[in-house]
GUZAVO-635194 format. One record per atom (N, C-alpha, C): chain; x, y, z negated; atom name. Coordinates in Angstrom, 2 decimals. Layout:
REM GUZAVO-635194
<pt mol="A" xx="X" yy="Y" zz="Z" atom="CA"/>
...
***
This chain:
REM GUZAVO-635194
<pt mol="A" xx="120.40" yy="40.71" zz="-31.39" atom="N"/>
<pt mol="A" xx="120.15" yy="39.36" zz="-31.39" atom="CA"/>
<pt mol="A" xx="119.82" yy="38.89" zz="-32.89" atom="C"/>
<pt mol="A" xx="118.97" yy="37.86" zz="-32.96" atom="N"/>
<pt mol="A" xx="118.60" yy="37.31" zz="-34.24" atom="CA"/>
<pt mol="A" xx="119.26" yy="35.97" zz="-34.38" atom="C"/>
<pt mol="A" xx="119.68" yy="35.70" zz="-35.63" atom="N"/>
<pt mol="A" xx="120.31" yy="34.35" zz="-35.96" atom="CA"/>
<pt mol="A" xx="119.82" yy="33.91" zz="-37.33" atom="C"/>
<pt mol="A" xx="119.69" yy="32.63" zz="-37.42" atom="N"/>
<pt mol="A" xx="119.31" yy="32.05" zz="-38.70" atom="CA"/>
<pt mol="A" xx="120.56" yy="31.94" zz="-39.59" atom="C"/>
<pt mol="A" xx="121.74" yy="32.08" zz="-39.08" atom="N"/>
<pt mol="A" xx="122.94" yy="31.93" zz="-39.84" atom="CA"/>
<pt mol="A" xx="123.61" yy="33.32" zz="-40.10" atom="C"/>
<pt mol="A" xx="123.63" yy="33.72" zz="-41.37" atom="N"/>
<pt mol="A" xx="124.10" yy="35.09" zz="-41.71" atom="CA"/>
<pt mol="A" xx="125.52" yy="35.29" zz="-41.28" atom="C"/>
<pt mol="A" xx="126.32" yy="34.18" zz="-41.15" atom="N"/>
<pt mol="A" xx="127.72" yy="34.36" zz="-40.75" atom="CA"/>
<pt mol="A" xx="127.78" yy="34.88" zz="-39.31" atom="C"/>
<pt mol="A" xx="126.78" yy="34.79" zz="-38.53" atom="N"/>
<pt mol="A" xx="126.85" yy="35.30" zz="-37.21" atom="CA"/>
<pt mol="A" xx="126.93" yy="36.82" zz="-37.17" atom="C"/>
<pt mol="A" xx="126.57" yy="37.47" zz="-38.23" atom="N"/>
<pt mol="A" xx="126.67" yy="38.94" zz="-38.22" atom="CA"/>
<pt mol="A" xx="127.92" yy="39.50" zz="-38.68" atom="C"/>
<pt mol="A" xx="128.88" yy="38.73" zz="-38.99" atom="N"/>
<pt mol="A" xx="130.20" yy="39.18" zz="-39.28" atom="CA"/>
<pt mol="A" xx="131.05" yy="39.11" zz="-38.12" atom="C"/>
<pt mol="A" xx="131.99" yy="40.17" zz="-37.87" atom="N"/>
<pt mol="A" xx="132.79" yy="40.19" zz="-36.75" atom="CA"/>
<pt mol="A" xx="134.09" yy="39.46" zz="-37.18" atom="C"/>
<pt mol="A" xx="134.61" yy="38.56" zz="-36.23" atom="N"/>
<pt mol="A" xx="135.83" yy="37.75" zz="-36.58" atom="CA"/>
<pt mol="A" xx="136.99" yy="38.84" zz="-36.74" atom="C"/>
<pt mol="A" xx="138.00" yy="38.40" zz="-37.50" atom="N"/>
<pt mol="A" xx="139.16" yy="39.27" zz="-37.75" atom="CA"/>
<pt mol="A" xx="139.80" yy="39.71" zz="-36.55" atom="C"/>
<pt mol="A" xx="139.94" yy="38.88" zz="-35.52" atom="N"/>
<pt mol="A" xx="140.68" yy="39.25" zz="-34.28" atom="CA"/>
<pt mol="A" xx="139.88" yy="40.30" zz="-33.52" atom="C"/>
<pt mol="A" xx="138.62" yy="40.59" zz="-33.84" atom="N"/>
<pt mol="A" xx="137.89" yy="41.56" zz="-33.10" atom="CA"/>
<pt mol="A" xx="137.84" yy="42.89" zz="-33.90" atom="C"/>
<pt mol="A" xx="138.39" yy="42.93" zz="-35.08" atom="N"/>
<pt mol="A" xx="138.30" yy="44.19" zz="-35.87" atom="CA"/>
<pt mol="A" xx="139.27" yy="45.22" zz="-35.26" atom="C"/>
<pt mol="A" xx="138.91" yy="46.50" zz="-35.37" atom="N"/>
<pt mol="A" xx="139.92" yy="47.54" zz="-34.92" atom="CA"/>
<pt mol="A" xx="141.20" yy="47.39" zz="-35.61" atom="C"/>
<pt mol="A" xx="142.30" yy="47.84" zz="-34.97" atom="N"/>
<pt mol="A" xx="143.67" yy="47.63" zz="-35.58" atom="CA"/>
<pt mol="A" xx="143.80" yy="48.20" zz="-37.00" atom="C"/>
<pt mol="A" xx="143.23" yy="49.36" zz="-37.26" atom="N"/>
<pt mol="A" xx="143.35" yy="49.93" zz="-38.63" atom="CA"/>
<pt mol="A" xx="142.69" yy="49.13" zz="-39.61" atom="C"/>
<pt mol="A" xx="141.51" yy="48.62" zz="-39.39" atom="N"/>
<pt mol="A" xx="140.78" yy="47.69" zz="-40.27" atom="CA"/>
<pt mol="A" xx="141.58" yy="46.43" zz="-40.49" atom="C"/>
<pt mol="A" xx="142.06" yy="45.86" zz="-39.37" atom="N"/>
<pt mol="A" xx="142.73" yy="44.52" zz="-39.44" atom="CA"/>
<pt mol="A" xx="144.02" yy="44.71" zz="-40.24" atom="C"/>
<pt mol="A" xx="144.65" yy="45.89" zz="-40.28" atom="N"/>
<pt mol="A" xx="145.85" yy="46.05" zz="-41.05" atom="CA"/>
<pt mol="A" xx="145.64" yy="46.44" zz="-42.50" atom="C"/>
<pt mol="A" xx="144.45" yy="46.53" zz="-42.90" atom="N"/>
<pt mol="A" xx="144.16" yy="46.75" zz="-44.42" atom="CA"/>
<pt mol="A" xx="143.47" yy="48.08" zz="-44.65" atom="C"/>
<pt mol="A" xx="143.18" yy="48.90" zz="-43.67" atom="N"/>
<pt mol="A" xx="142.46" yy="50.15" zz="-43.87" atom="CA"/>
<pt mol="A" xx="141.07" yy="49.80" zz="-44.34" atom="C"/>
<pt mol="A" xx="140.59" yy="50.55" zz="-45.25" atom="N"/>
<pt mol="A" xx="139.31" yy="50.38" zz="-45.90" atom="CA"/>
<pt mol="A" xx="138.17" yy="50.54" zz="-44.92" atom="C"/>
<pt mol="A" xx="137.38" yy="49.53" zz="-44.54" atom="N"/>
<pt mol="A" xx="136.34" yy="49.78" zz="-43.60" atom="CA"/>
<pt mol="A" xx="135.13" yy="50.54" zz="-44.05" atom="C"/>
<pt mol="A" xx="135.09" yy="50.85" zz="-45.41" atom="N"/>
<pt mol="A" xx="134.00" yy="51.68" zz="-45.90" atom="CA"/>
<pt mol="A" xx="134.27" yy="53.13" zz="-45.62" atom="C"/>
<pt mol="A" xx="135.46" yy="53.47" zz="-45.17" atom="N"/>
<pt mol="A" xx="135.78" yy="54.86" zz="-44.78" atom="CA"/>
<pt mol="A" xx="135.87" yy="54.90" zz="-43.25" atom="C"/>
<pt mol="A" xx="135.02" yy="55.65" zz="-42.67" atom="N"/>
<pt mol="A" xx="135.02" yy="55.69" zz="-41.18" atom="CA"/>
<pt mol="A" xx="135.16" yy="57.16" zz="-40.78" atom="C"/>
<pt mol="A" xx="135.94" yy="57.42" zz="-39.77" atom="N"/>
<pt mol="A" xx="136.12" yy="58.80" zz="-39.25" atom="CA"/>
<pt mol="A" xx="136.13" yy="58.65" zz="-37.68" atom="C"/>
<pt mol="A" xx="135.60" yy="59.58" zz="-37.12" atom="N"/>
<pt mol="A" xx="135.58" yy="59.60" zz="-35.63" atom="CA"/>
<pt mol="A" xx="136.12" yy="60.92" zz="-35.17" atom="C"/>
<pt mol="A" xx="137.23" yy="60.83" zz="-34.31" atom="N"/>
<pt mol="A" xx="137.87" yy="62.00" zz="-33.73" atom="CA"/>
<pt mol="A" xx="137.61" yy="61.95" zz="-32.26" atom="C"/>
<pt mol="A" xx="137.16" yy="63.07" zz="-31.73" atom="N"/>
<pt mol="A" xx="136.93" yy="63.06" zz="-30.24" atom="CA"/>
<pt mol="A" xx="137.24" yy="64.35" zz="-29.68" atom="C"/>
<pt mol="A" xx="137.30" yy="64.38" zz="-28.28" atom="N"/>
<pt mol="A" xx="137.65" yy="65.64" zz="-27.59" atom="CA"/>
<pt mol="A" xx="136.86" yy="65.65" zz="-26.27" atom="C"/>
<pt mol="A" xx="136.72" yy="66.74" zz="-25.66" atom="N"/>
<pt mol="A" xx="136.03" yy="66.87" zz="-24.44" atom="CA"/>
<pt mol="A" xx="136.92" yy="66.33" zz="-23.34" atom="C"/>
<pt mol="A" xx="136.29" yy="65.46" zz="-22.48" atom="N"/>
<pt mol="A" xx="137.08" yy="64.90" zz="-21.40" atom="CA"/>
<pt mol="A" xx="137.71" yy="65.98" zz="-20.50" atom="C"/>
<pt mol="A" xx="138.93" yy="65.76" zz="-20.12" atom="N"/>
<pt mol="A" xx="139.57" yy="66.72" zz="-19.28" atom="CA"/>
<pt mol="A" xx="140.07" yy="68.05" zz="-20.01" atom="C"/>
<pt mol="A" xx="139.88" yy="68.13" zz="-21.32" atom="N"/>
<pt mol="A" xx="140.31" yy="69.26" zz="-22.08" atom="CA"/>
<pt mol="A" xx="141.73" yy="69.12" zz="-22.40" atom="C"/>
<pt mol="A" xx="142.47" yy="70.26" zz="-22.16" atom="N"/>
<pt mol="A" xx="143.92" yy="70.26" zz="-22.52" atom="CA"/>
<pt mol="A" xx="144.15" yy="70.86" zz="-23.87" atom="C"/>
<pt mol="A" xx="143.09" yy="71.15" zz="-24.60" atom="N"/>
<pt mol="A" xx="143.27" yy="71.68" zz="-25.95" atom="CA"/>
<pt mol="A" xx="143.92" yy="70.66" zz="-26.94" atom="C"/>
<pt mol="A" xx="144.67" yy="71.15" zz="-27.85" atom="N"/>
<pt mol="A" xx="145.24" yy="70.24" zz="-28.91" atom="CA"/>
<pt mol="A" xx="144.87" yy="70.76" zz="-30.23" atom="C"/>
<pt mol="A" xx="144.84" yy="69.89" zz="-31.16" atom="N"/>
<pt mol="A" xx="144.50" yy="70.25" zz="-32.60" atom="CA"/>
<pt mol="A" xx="145.45" yy="69.44" zz="-33.49" atom="C"/>
<pt mol="A" xx="145.82" yy="70.05" zz="-34.55" atom="N"/>
<pt mol="A" xx="146.52" yy="69.38" zz="-35.60" atom="CA"/>
<pt mol="A" xx="145.60" yy="69.09" zz="-36.80" atom="C"/>
<pt mol="A" xx="145.75" yy="67.93" zz="-37.22" atom="N"/>
<pt mol="A" xx="144.98" yy="67.56" zz="-38.42" atom="CA"/>
<pt mol="A" xx="145.79" yy="66.60" zz="-39.25" atom="C"/>
<pt mol="A" xx="145.36" yy="66.52" zz="-40.53" atom="N"/>
<pt mol="A" xx="146.10" yy="65.59" zz="-41.42" atom="CA"/>
<pt mol="A" xx="144.99" yy="64.73" zz="-42.09" atom="C"/>
<pt mol="A" xx="145.34" yy="63.44" zz="-42.22" atom="N"/>
<pt mol="A" xx="144.52" yy="62.47" zz="-42.80" atom="CA"/>
<pt mol="A" xx="145.16" yy="62.10" zz="-44.10" atom="C"/>
<pt mol="A" xx="144.45" yy="62.20" zz="-45.17" atom="N"/>
<pt mol="A" xx="144.89" yy="61.73" zz="-46.49" atom="CA"/>
<pt mol="A" xx="144.02" yy="60.68" zz="-46.97" atom="C"/>
<pt mol="A" xx="144.56" yy="59.56" zz="-47.38" atom="N"/>
<pt mol="A" xx="143.77" yy="58.45" zz="-47.87" atom="CA"/>
<pt mol="A" xx="144.28" yy="58.06" zz="-49.22" atom="C"/>
<pt mol="A" xx="143.39" yy="58.04" zz="-50.15" atom="N"/>
<pt mol="A" xx="143.77" yy="57.77" zz="-51.55" atom="CA"/>
<pt mol="A" xx="142.77" yy="56.84" zz="-52.14" atom="C"/>
<pt mol="A" xx="142.98" yy="56.39" zz="-53.33" atom="N"/>
<pt mol="A" xx="142.15" yy="55.44" zz="-54.05" atom="CA"/>
<pt mol="A" xx="141.85" yy="55.93" zz="-55.45" atom="C"/>
<pt mol="A" xx="140.61" yy="55.89" zz="-55.81" atom="N"/>
<pt mol="A" xx="140.15" yy="56.09" zz="-57.22" atom="CA"/>
<pt mol="A" xx="139.73" yy="54.89" zz="-57.75" atom="C"/>
<pt mol="A" xx="140.18" yy="54.67" zz="-58.99" atom="N"/>
<pt mol="A" xx="139.75" yy="53.40" zz="-59.69" atom="CA"/>
<pt mol="A" xx="138.46" yy="53.70" zz="-60.55" atom="C"/>
<pt mol="A" xx="137.45" yy="52.88" zz="-60.22" atom="N"/>
<pt mol="A" xx="136.22" yy="53.02" zz="-61.09" atom="CA"/>
<pt mol="A" xx="136.37" yy="51.97" zz="-62.13" atom="C"/>
<pt mol="A" xx="136.25" yy="52.37" zz="-63.29" atom="N"/>
<pt mol="A" xx="136.46" yy="51.48" zz="-64.48" atom="CA"/>
<pt mol="A" xx="135.12" yy="51.49" zz="-65.24" atom="C"/>
<pt mol="A" xx="134.68" yy="50.28" zz="-65.62" atom="N"/>
<pt mol="A" xx="133.47" yy="50.18" zz="-66.39" atom="CA"/>
<pt mol="A" xx="133.87" yy="49.54" zz="-67.67" atom="C"/>
<pt mol="A" xx="133.55" yy="50.19" zz="-68.81" atom="N"/>
<pt mol="A" xx="133.82" yy="49.65" zz="-70.10" atom="CA"/>
<pt mol="A" xx="132.48" yy="49.09" zz="-70.70" atom="C"/>
<pt mol="A" xx="132.51" yy="47.86" zz="-71.08" atom="N"/>
<pt mol="A" xx="131.31" yy="47.27" zz="-71.68" atom="CA"/>
<pt mol="A" xx="131.57" yy="46.94" zz="-73.18" atom="C"/>
<pt mol="A" xx="130.74" yy="47.43" zz="-73.95" atom="N"/>
<pt mol="A" xx="130.88" yy="47.14" zz="-75.50" atom="CA"/>
<pt mol="A" xx="129.71" yy="46.44" zz="-75.94" atom="C"/>
<pt mol="A" xx="129.90" yy="45.32" zz="-76.62" atom="N"/>
<pt mol="A" xx="128.81" yy="44.56" zz="-77.10" atom="CA"/>
<pt mol="A" xx="128.69" yy="44.88" zz="-78.57" atom="C"/>
<pt mol="A" xx="127.44" yy="45.16" zz="-79.01" atom="N"/>
<pt mol="A" xx="127.14" yy="45.57" zz="-80.39" atom="CA"/>
<pt mol="A" xx="127.31" yy="44.30" zz="-81.22" atom="C"/>
<pt mol="A" xx="128.02" yy="44.39" zz="-82.36" atom="N"/>
<pt mol="A" xx="128.17" yy="43.27" zz="-83.28" atom="CA"/>
<pt mol="A" xx="128.03" yy="43.75" zz="-84.71" atom="C"/>
<pt mol="A" xx="127.85" yy="42.80" zz="-85.54" atom="N"/>
<pt mol="A" xx="127.62" yy="43.06" zz="-87.00" atom="CA"/>
<pt mol="A" xx="128.86" yy="42.49" zz="-87.73" atom="C"/>
<pt mol="A" xx="129.42" yy="43.38" zz="-88.57" atom="N"/>
<pt mol="A" xx="130.65" yy="42.94" zz="-89.39" atom="CA"/>
<pt mol="A" xx="130.16" yy="42.42" zz="-90.79" atom="C"/>
<pt mol="A" xx="130.68" yy="41.28" zz="-91.07" atom="N"/>
<pt mol="A" xx="130.48" yy="40.59" zz="-92.38" atom="CA"/>
<pt mol="A" xx="131.75" yy="40.56" zz="-93.06" atom="C"/>
<pt mol="A" xx="131.74" yy="41.01" zz="-94.32" atom="N"/>
<pt mol="A" xx="132.91" yy="40.86" zz="-95.11" atom="CA"/>
<pt mol="A" xx="133.29" yy="42.21" zz="-95.86" atom="C"/>
<pt mol="A" xx="134.42" yy="42.28" zz="-96.46" atom="N"/>
<pt mol="A" xx="134.83" yy="43.51" zz="-97.11" atom="CA"/>
<pt mol="A" xx="135.56" yy="44.46" zz="-96.19" atom="C"/>
<pt mol="A" xx="135.23" yy="45.71" zz="-96.35" atom="N"/>
<pt mol="A" xx="136.06" yy="46.72" zz="-95.65" atom="CA"/>
<pt mol="A" xx="136.96" yy="47.46" zz="-96.67" atom="C"/>
<pt mol="A" xx="138.20" yy="47.54" zz="-96.32" atom="N"/>
<pt mol="A" xx="139.16" yy="48.17" zz="-97.28" atom="CA"/>
<pt mol="A" xx="139.48" yy="49.56" zz="-96.67" atom="C"/>
<pt mol="A" xx="138.93" yy="50.61" zz="-97.21" atom="N"/>
<pt mol="A" xx="139.24" yy="51.92" zz="-96.66" atom="CA"/>
<pt mol="A" xx="140.09" yy="52.67" zz="-97.62" atom="C"/>
<pt mol="A" xx="141.05" yy="53.39" zz="-97.11" atom="N"/>
<pt mol="A" xx="141.94" yy="54.12" zz="-97.99" atom="CA"/>
<pt mol="A" xx="141.20" yy="55.14" zz="-98.86" atom="C"/>
<pt mol="A" xx="141.53" yy="55.16" zz="-100.17" atom="N"/>
<pt mol="A" xx="140.88" yy="56.18" zz="-100.97" atom="CA"/>
<pt mol="A" xx="139.62" yy="55.68" zz="-101.69" atom="C"/>
<pt mol="A" xx="139.17" yy="54.34" zz="-101.44" atom="N"/>
<pt mol="A" xx="137.96" yy="53.88" zz="-102.09" atom="CA"/>
<pt mol="A" xx="138.39" yy="53.12" zz="-103.35" atom="C"/>
***
């Protein structure tokens, strides 16, 4: 469907999956499936962590005045 209102493309919070609604990061998605009627079982472990991306910005400046260096 097409809408003039961009807000129409967002899902209301009450329609989000339980994991996302409880704070799970929606940018990470995994699908686990099995064959219908299969009695097989599998063990798996899910580890979820966070890496902090840090950006350092330095602005170039000019120093005016005297510099006092040891030994000068």
